[in-house]
N, C-alpha and C positions, 0 to 999 in steps of 0.2 A: 083030298089029303093037298096038301101044296110042295109042290118040289123045289127042293133049295139047290141052286146053282150056284155053285163056287168058282170063281176068277182063280185063274194059274196064275195074273199079272196084278199089280196094284202102282198106282197114280205113281211116277216117282221112277217107276223101272224104266230100266233101259232093255229094248225087245229089237229083234231083228224079223223084218217080212221074210216068210219063207221063198215066196215066190219072186217077188221085186227087188229082193234083197237090201232092201232101204233100213237103214238105222233109225231106230225110231225111239220117243220118249214117251208113256201112256201119263196123260193128265186126266182122265176119267174112264169111267167102266160102267158100262152098261148089262145089268145081268141079261138082258135078252133082245133081239135086236129090236130098235128103238126108233128108229124113219119108217117112212112111206114104204109098204112092197114096191111100188113104183122105181123108187132109188134104187132095187138090184138090179130090175130088167135096166134099167140106165146105165148103170157097171157091167150087162150081164153077167152079175155074176150068180152063182148056184149055191149061196152057202146057206146051212140050215139059217131059218130066222127066228124060232123061239127056244132051242133049245141051249144054246151056247152063250157064252158072254159078248160082249163087244166093246171094242175098246175105241176110245179118242186119242191118237197118236199123234204128236207133235213130230214134222221127218227134220232128222239133223241135215242142216247146211240148204233148207229150201225154207220158201214162206208160206207153207198150205200146213195142213191139218190131215189127217186120214181119218177113215172109221172101216176097221178089221175087225173078223171074226176070230176068235181065239186060234182055229186051227190052223188059220193062216200066219199063225205068229211065234216064235221061240226066245227065250231068257237072249239074250246079248252074251258074250263071253271070249273072255283074253282083252285084247287091246278094245273090241266094239262094247265094254262094258264099262268101262272110261266116264270117268262123271262130266268131262270137258262135253259141251252139247252148241249148238249153234242153231238158234232159230229164233227169229222176231219177238214172239210171244213166248218165250222163256221166263221173262220176268214177269209174265202176268198171272203164269201159277205156281210159280215154286220162289223160294228163297232159298239161296245157298250160304250155308252157315258157316264159318270157320272150319269146321270139318270138312268142309267140302263136299258133304253130301245131300244131295237137294230135298227140299221138303216142303210137301203143298202147302199154299197160303190161305186154301180154301176147301173143302168138302163139295164137290159140285152134285154129285148123287149120292 
């Protein structure tokens, strides 16, 4: 029997990291951890590898992205949920139509 894993967040959704507090924008979702196990050790992470979705997240106001497990993210609320977002790769992943909402340029996974 195959286990179906449902992601809480989708590309284009603004999130906040629960531990580090940064605001991010999801640009891709992996249904489960999709890196080498040594990657977790490098960052001294103890997140479950195969049981929850992992997210590729652009970090607002920075020039890097992060790879974060679902249990470390929460939906941005209030002022944090605004669409304005500052990241040099934003236009590589999203279009911003006249409505102001972000739409993915293409699906990665």
